[in-house]
C-alpha positions in Angstrom: -27.8 -91.7 13.5 -24.6 -92.9 15.0 -21.6 -90.8 16.1 -18.3 -91.7 14.6 -16.6 -94.6 16.4 -19.8 -95.6 18.3 -21.7 -98.8 17.8 -25.4 -99.4 18.3 -25.0 -100.6 21.9 -22.8 -97.7 23.1 -24.5 -95.2 25.4 -23.5 -91.5 24.7 -23.6 -89.4 27.8 -24.5 -85.7 27.5 -23.5 -84.1 30.8 -23.1 -80.5 31.7 -19.6 -79.3 32.4 -18.9 -78.7 36.0 -18.0 -75.3 37.3 -14.4 -76.4 37.7 -14.2 -77.5 34.0 -16.0 -74.4 32.8 -13.8 -71.9 34.6 -10.5 -73.7 34.4 -7.6 -71.2 34.3 -9.9 -68.2 34.6 -10.3 -67.9 38.3 -6.7 -66.7 38.9 -7.1 -63.9 36.4 -10.4 -62.8 38.0 -8.5 -62.4 41.3 -5.7 -60.4 39.7 -3.1 -63.1 39.3 -2.4 -63.0 35.5 0.4 -64.8 33.7 1.9 -61.9 31.8 4.1 -62.7 28.7 5.8 -60.1 26.5 4.3 -59.6 23.1 6.0 -56.5 21.6 9.2 -55.2 23.1 10.4 -51.7 22.8 7.7 -50.1 20.7 7.9 -46.3 20.6 4.6 -44.5 21.6 4.4 -41.0 20.1 1.8 -39.7 22.6 3.8 -40.7 25.6 7.2 -40.1 24.0 8.6 -43.3 25.5 9.4 -46.8 24.7 6.6 -49.2 25.7 6.3 -52.9 26.2 3.1 -54.8 25.5 2.2 -57.7 27.8 -0.6 -60.3 27.2 -2.0 -62.8 29.7 -1.6 -66.3 28.4 -4.8 -67.4 30.2 -7.4 -64.7 29.5 -5.7 -62.6 26.7 -5.9 -59.4 28.7 -3.5 -56.7 27.5 -1.2 -54.5 29.6 1.1 -51.8 28.2 3.9 -50.6 30.4 6.2 -47.6 29.7 10.0 -48.1 30.2 
């Protein structure tokens, strides 16, 4: 069985991803350095009685809600 684009003489290497490749972009978030981006601006929260802004980390998809 051949993979697409491979001929009979090609050698297909199956290697484990390194720790750097596996955790790319996640180590900063683990140490508290998120990249916050605004998702919803000025949403009214009934329980708090305030306008709130929802932030989402572009690397790890963590959510932070901050009252104005």
